[in-house]
C-alpha positions in Angstrom: 39.3 -32.6 46.2 37.5 -29.4 45.9 38.0 -29.1 42.1 36.5 -32.8 42.2 33.5 -32.0 44.3 32.9 -29.0 42.1 33.0 -30.9 38.9 30.9 -33.5 40.3 28.3 -31.0 41.4 28.3 -29.6 38.0 27.5 -33.1 36.5 24.9 -33.6 39.0 23.2 -30.5 38.1 23.2 -31.0 34.5 21.4 -34.3 35.1 19.2 -32.5 37.3 18.0 -29.9 34.7 17.8 -32.6 31.7 14.1 -33.2 32.4 13.5 -29.4 32.6 15.4 -28.7 29.5 13.4 -31.3 27.8 10.1 -29.9 29.1 11.2 -26.3 27.9 12.1 -27.4 24.5 8.8 -29.2 24.0 6.9 -26.1 25.2 8.6 -23.9 22.9 8.3 -26.3 19.8 4.6 -26.4 20.8 4.1 -22.7 20.9 5.8 -22.2 17.7 3.7 -24.9 16.1 0.6 -23.0 17.3 1.5 -19.7 16.1 2.6 -21.3 12.7 -0.8 -22.7 12.4 -2.4 -19.5 12.9 -0.3 -17.8 10.3 -0.4 -20.4 7.7 -4.2 -20.6 8.0 -4.6 -17.2 6.5 -2.4 -18.1 3.5 -4.5 -21.3 2.4 -7.5 -21.3 0.3 -10.2 -24.0 0.0 -12.8 -25.4 2.0 -12.6 -25.1 5.9 -11.9 -28.7 6.3 -8.9 -28.6 3.8 -7.4 -25.7 5.4 -8.0 -26.8 8.9 -6.2 -30.2 8.3 -3.3 -28.8 5.7 -2.5 -26.2 8.6 -2.6 -28.8 11.4 0.0 -31.1 9.3 2.2 -28.1 8.7 2.3 -26.8 12.2 3.1 -30.4 13.6 5.8 -30.9 11.2 7.4 -27.8 12.1 7.1 -28.4 16.0 8.6 -31.9 15.4 11.5 -30.5 13.2 12.2 -27.8 15.8 12.3 -30.3 18.7 14.5 -32.8 17.0 16.8 -30.3 15.6 17.6 -28.6 19.0 17.6 -32.1 20.8 20.5 -33.0 18.5 22.3 -29.6 19.2 21.9 -30.0 22.8 23.3 -33.5 22.9 26.1 -33.0 20.4 27.6 -29.4 20.6 28.6 -29.6 24.4 30.3 -33.1 23.9 32.7 -31.8 20.9 35.8 -30.5 22.1 37.9 -30.4 18.7 37.8 -26.6 17.3 37.1 -27.5 13.7 34.4 -30.1 14.5 32.7 -27.3 16.9 33.0 -24.8 14.1 31.4 -27.2 11.7 28.6 -27.7 14.1 28.1 -24.1 14.6 27.6 -23.6 10.8 25.2 -26.5 10.9 23.2 -24.8 13.7 23.4 -21.5 11.5 21.8 -23.1 8.5 19.2 -24.9 10.8 18.4 -21.3 12.4 17.8 -19.9 9.1 15.6 -22.7 8.0 13.6 -22.6 11.1 13.1 -18.8 10.4 12.2 -19.5 6.9 9.5 -22.0 7.7 8.0 -20.7 10.9 9.3 -17.3 12.4 7.7 -15.1 9.7 4.6 -17.1 10.1 4.6 -16.6 13.7 5.2 -12.9 13.2 2.1 -13.0 10.9 -0.1 -14.5 13.6 1.4 -12.1 16.3 1.1 -8.9 14.2 -0.9 -9.7 11.1 -4.0 -8.0 12.2 -2.0 -4.7 13.1 0.0 -4.8 9.8 -3.2 -5.0 7.8 -4.6 -2.0 9.8 -1.7 -0.2 9.2 -2.0 -1.1 5.5 -5.7 0.4 5.5 -4.4 3.6 7.4 -1.6 4.4 4.9 -4.1 3.9 2.0 -6.5 6.2 3.9 -3.9 8.8 3.9 -3.5 8.6 0.2 -7.1 8.9 -0.6 -7.3 12.0 1.8 -4.4 13.7 -0.1 -6.3 12.7 -3.6 -9.6 14.2 -2.3 -7.9 17.2 -1.2 -5.6 18.0 -4.3 -8.9 17.3 -6.6 -10.9 19.7 -4.3 -8.2 22.2 -4.5 -7.8 22.1 -8.3 -11.7 22.5 -8.6 -11.7 25.5 -6.4 -8.7 27.1 -8.1 -11.1 28.3 -11.0 -13.1 30.2 -8.4 -10.0 32.7 -8.1 -11.0 34.0 -11.5 -14.3 34.9 -10.4 -13.2 38.4 -8.9 -11.7 39.3 -12.1 -14.5 38.4 -14.1 -16.9 40.1 -11.9 -14.7 43.5 -12.2 -14.7 43.5 -15.9 -18.6 43.1 -16.1 -19.1 46.0 -13.6 -16.7 48.0 -15.6 -18.3 47.4 -19.1 -21.7 48.1 -17.3 -20.6 51.2 -15.6 -19.0 52.6 -18.9 -22.4 51.8 -20.7 -24.3 53.7 -18.2 -21.9 56.7 -18.3 -22.2 56.9 -22.2 -26.0 56.4 -22.1 -26.5 59.1 -19.5 -23.7 61.5 -20.0 -22.0 60.5 -23.1 -18.8 60.2 -21.4 -17.0 58.4 -24.2 -18.5 60.2 -27.3 -19.7 63.2 -26.0 -23.2 62.4 -27.2 -25.8 61.1 -24.6 -28.2 58.2 -25.5 -28.2 54.8 -26.5 -26.1 54.0 -29.5 -23.6 51.5 -31.1 -21.1 52.2 -28.2 -23.5 51.6 -25.5 -24.8 48.4 -27.2 -21.4 47.1 -27.5 -20.3 47.8 -23.8 -23.8 46.2 -22.7 -23.0 43.2 -24.6 -19.3 42.5 -23.2 -21.0 43.2 -19.8 -23.5 40.3 -20.5 -20.9 38.2 -21.4 -18.5 38.6 -18.4 -21.5 38.3 -16.2 -22.4 35.0 -17.7 -19.0 33.7 -17.3 -19.2 34.7 -13.6 -22.5 32.8 -13.2 -20.9 29.7 -14.7 -18.2 29.6 -12.1 -20.3 30.7 -9.4 -22.6 27.6 -10.1 -19.6 25.2 -10.3 -18.9 26.2 -6.7 -22.0 24.5 -5.4 -21.4 21.3 -7.4 -17.8 21.3 -6.2 -19.1 21.5 -2.5 -21.6 18.8 -2.9 -19.0 16.5 -4.4 -16.5 17.3 -1.6 -19.0 16.3 1.1 -19.8 13.2 -0.6 -16.2 12.3 -0.6 -15.7 13.4 3.1 -18.5 10.9 4.1 -16.6 8.3 2.4 -13.4 9.0 4.2 -15.3 9.2 7.6 -16.6 5.5 6.5 -13.1 4.3 6.0 -11.8 5.8 9.1 -14.3 4.0 11.0 -13.0 0.8 9.4 -9.4 1.4 10.0 -10.0 2.1 14.0 -12.8 -0.3 14.3 -13.0 -3.8 16.0 -13.9 -7.2 14.7 -12.0 -9.5 12.1 -9.8 -7.4 9.8 -10.9 -9.5 6.7 -14.5 -8.0 6.4 -13.3 -4.7 7.5 -10.7 -4.7 4.5 -13.4 -5.8 1.9 -15.6 -2.9 3.0 -12.8 -0.5 2.8 -12.1 -1.4 -0.7 -15.9 -1.0 -1.7 -15.5 2.6 -0.2 -12.3 3.4 -1.9 -13.9 2.6 -5.3 -16.8 4.9 -4.6 -14.2 7.7 -3.4 -12.4 7.3 -6.7 -15.6 8.1 -8.7 -16.2 11.2 -6.4 -12.6 12.4 -7.1 -13.1 11.9 -10.9 -16.2 14.0 -10.8 -14.4 16.7 -9.0 -11.8 16.8 -11.6 -14.5 16.9 -14.4 -16.1 19.9 -12.9 -13.1 22.3 -13.0 -14.1 25.2 -15.0 -10.7 26.3 -15.8 -10.7 25.1 -19.1 -14.3 26.7 -19.9 -12.9 30.1 -18.5 -10.0 29.7 -21.0 -12.0 29.2 -24.0 -14.7 31.8 -22.9 -11.9 34.4 -22.4 -10.4 33.4 -25.9 -13.9 34.0 -27.5 -14.0 37.6 -26.2 -11.1 38.5 -28.3 -11.5 36.2 -31.4 -15.5 36.6 -31.4 -15.5 40.4 -31.0 -18.0 41.9 -33.3 -18.3 45.6 -33.2 -21.5 47.2 -34.2 -21.7 49.7 -37.1 -21.7 53.3 -36.0 -25.2 54.8 -36.1 -24.5 58.5 -35.3 -26.6 61.0 -37.0 -23.7 62.8 -38.3 -20.3 61.8 -39.6 -18.4 63.5 -36.6 -20.2 61.2 -34.4 -19.9 58.2 -36.3 -16.2 58.8 -36.3 -16.1 59.1 -32.5 -18.0 56.2 -32.0 -15.6 54.1 -34.2 -12.7 55.5 -32.2 -14.4 54.5 -29.0 -15.3 50.8 -30.2 -11.9 50.4 -31.1 -10.7 51.3 -27.7 -13.1 48.9 -26.4 -11.8 46.1 -28.7 -8.4 46.6 -27.1 -9.7 46.6 -23.7 -11.6 43.3 -24.3 -8.3 42.0 -25.9 -6.3 42.8 -22.8 -9.0 41.2 -20.6 -9.1 37.9 -22.5 -5.3 37.7 -22.4 -5.3 38.0 -18.5 -8.1 35.5 -18.0 -6.3 33.1 -20.3 -3.1 33.5 -18.6 -4.7 33.0 -15.2 -6.7 29.9 -16.3 -3.3 28.3 -18.1 -1.7 28.6 -14.5 -4.7 26.6 -13.0 -4.4 24.0 -15.7 -0.6 23.6 -15.3 -1.5 22.0 -11.8 -1.0 18.1 -12.1 -3.9 15.9 -12.3 -4.8 13.5 -9.5 -4.1 10.1 -10.4 -6.7 7.5 -9.2 -5.4 5.6 -6.3 -6.2 1.7 -6.4 -6.6 -0.1 -3.2 -4.8 -3.7 -3.1 -5.9 -5.8 -0.2 -3.0 -7.7 1.7 -3.0 -10.9 3.6 -1.7 -10.9 7.2 1.8 -12.2 6.1 2.1 -10.0 3.2 1.4 -6.9 5.4 3.9 -8.2 7.8 6.7 -8.4 5.4 5.9 -5.2 3.6 5.7 -3.1 7.0 8.3 -5.3 8.8 10.1 -2.2 10.3 6.9 -1.0 12.0 6.7 -4.4 14.0 10.2 -5.3 15.1 9.1 -6.2 18.7 6.7 -8.8 17.2 9.4 -10.2 14.9 11.7 -10.3 17.7 9.2 -12.1 20.0 8.5 -14.9 16.9 12.1 -15.4 16.2 12.9 -15.8 20.1 10.4 -18.6 20.3 12.3 -20.5 17.8 15.7 -19.6 18.6 15.8 -19.4 22.2 17.3 -22.9 22.6 20.6 -21.4 21.2 21.3 -20.1 24.8 20.8 -23.6 26.2 23.1 -25.0 23.8 25.8 -22.5 24.7 25.2 -22.7 28.6 25.7 -26.5 28.3 28.8 -26.0 26.1 30.2 -23.7 28.9 29.5 -25.9 31.5 30.8 -29.1 29.8 34.1 -27.3 29.2 34.3 -26.2 32.8 33.9 -29.8 34.2 36.7 -31.1 31.6 38.9 -28.3 32.9 38.5 -29.1 36.5 38.6 -32.9 36.3 41.7 -33.0 34.3 43.8 -31.4 37.0 43.1 -34.5 39.2 42.8 -37.3 36.6 46.2 -39.1 37.6 45.2 -39.0 41.3 41.9 -40.7 40.8 43.6 -43.7 39.3 46.5 -43.9 41.9 46.2 -46.9 44.3 47.1 -47.0 47.9 50.3 -49.1 47.3 51.5 -46.6 44.8 51.0 -43.8 47.1 53.2 -45.5 49.7 55.8 -46.2 47.6 55.8 -42.5 46.6 56.1 -41.7 50.0 58.9 -44.1 50.8 60.9 -42.9 47.8 60.4 -39.2 48.8 61.7 -40.1 52.3 64.6 -41.9 51.0 65.5 -39.1 48.5 65.3 -36.1 50.8 65.8 -37.6 54.1 62.7 -36.3 55.4 59.2 -37.5 56.1 56.0 -35.9 55.0 54.2 -36.9 58.4 56.1 -35.2 61.3 55.9 -36.7 64.6 53.9 -34.7 67.4 56.9 -35.2 69.9 60.5 -36.4 69.7 62.1 -39.1 72.0 64.0 -36.7 73.9 61.0 -35.0 75.2 59.9 -38.0 76.8 61.2 -38.3 80.6 63.8 -41.0 81.6 61.4 -42.4 84.2 58.6 -42.4 82.2 58.0 -45.8 80.8 57.1 -45.6 77.0 53.7 -46.0 76.2 52.4 -49.0 74.4 52.3 -48.1 70.8 49.5 -48.8 68.7 49.7 -51.2 65.6 52.2 -49.2 63.4 51.5 -49.2 59.3 54.9 -50.7 58.1 56.3 -49.7 54.8 56.0 -52.2 52.0 59.9 -52.1 51.7 61.2 -53.9 54.9 64.6 -53.0 56.2 67.5 -55.9 56.1 67.8 -58.3 59.2 71.7 -57.8 59.0 71.5 -53.8 59.3 69.8 -52.8 62.4 68.3 -49.1 61.7 70.4 -46.2 62.8 67.7 -44.6 64.9 65.0 -46.4 66.4 61.4 -45.6 65.4 59.9 -42.7 66.9 57.0 -43.3 69.2 54.1 -41.0 68.9 51.4 -40.9 71.4 47.7 -41.1 70.0 49.2 -41.5 66.5 48.1 -44.2 63.8 50.9 -43.5 61.5 54.5 -44.3 62.2 57.3 -42.4 60.6 59.4 -44.4 58.0 63.0 -45.1 58.6 65.0 -42.2 56.9 68.1 -44.6 56.3 69.1 -45.5 53.0 68.1 -48.9 51.8 71.3 -50.8 50.7 71.7 -51.9 47.1 71.3 -55.5 46.3 
């Protein structure tokens, strides 16, 4: 009886939550349709009226499909008991879940995390632009490292010219001659090269400041408020201007100019004719100018090698910004928005839990009702026959009297018994019962005769 009552309570509870189940399923289908509308609206192109009605129709179809599919699953899956049929229904449910995720869940995720995914796309592109500007600025400033070498060479030639003019430190004869003229010429060339490098520094700094201003504006667009579409368009405009600055920075690199100037020092070296008053002085002048030629050649090789090291650095490839829609951004950066994906999928697939709960409850009701199925269909007559058969086979009664006849005092008259319940099988008239029926005070059931019924 307890099992019967439990099974009945389960069945009544299932009927009681049926309305709540339908309401919950309708709300989930409606929520999925709303977020599907928000997601699909950003993918359609055309007039505002066309986009509105197209998105409404698609989202309504998704809501109806989700409600109908889960209604079928909630109705049929708990009732199927055959293992093969239940596996087939599970396969159908898995296919339906996949189709629901394909037509709705990713659009729900786009509605939930589309703006954040687009902002992340802008932030990633901003980092790439920052790296490109820094690299271009570094390449442009690398040529500035050649300036100290050029200035030292110019100062050395200038000092040698002064020493030769004032004290004749090279030829042993004071005064301005061909050696002083050559040294002064080399010093002037080195000074001019140093001036070129110095002037490029100001231009590089100006371009870098302009690029930094574009980056600051792009940062404001990434972290700003408002709709993401206009911000993305303005970000694209700033990226084009920044690419122009980066290209200008690469064109201002003076390393190639330094390399060419260093090569011209040795290749274009022209020594003046010795103008000494004597043959001995002319010979000494020729010897000193040969030494200067060797020094200029060594200085040229050093500057060319340093310029080559700078030119070996990789050039900055211009980065092109490609705007993305909210759905495309969510798909590209899906790993960064797993909570949003989980929420979007849960809206569509939460009824799976309801299906499994109903399946478990129906299985429990079937198990509990199967244990009392025969007792539910037994009549009173069949129960009495079963009791009489048990008494005849075992000689015992399932109903024990509260007191025996020996316990009744002889002088006490027997109490008037209530109307007894007689067994459907009467005893033969020719054979009186071996024992008189027991009289049970305040009892409503009389024990059946334990004598065996004669065979006919």
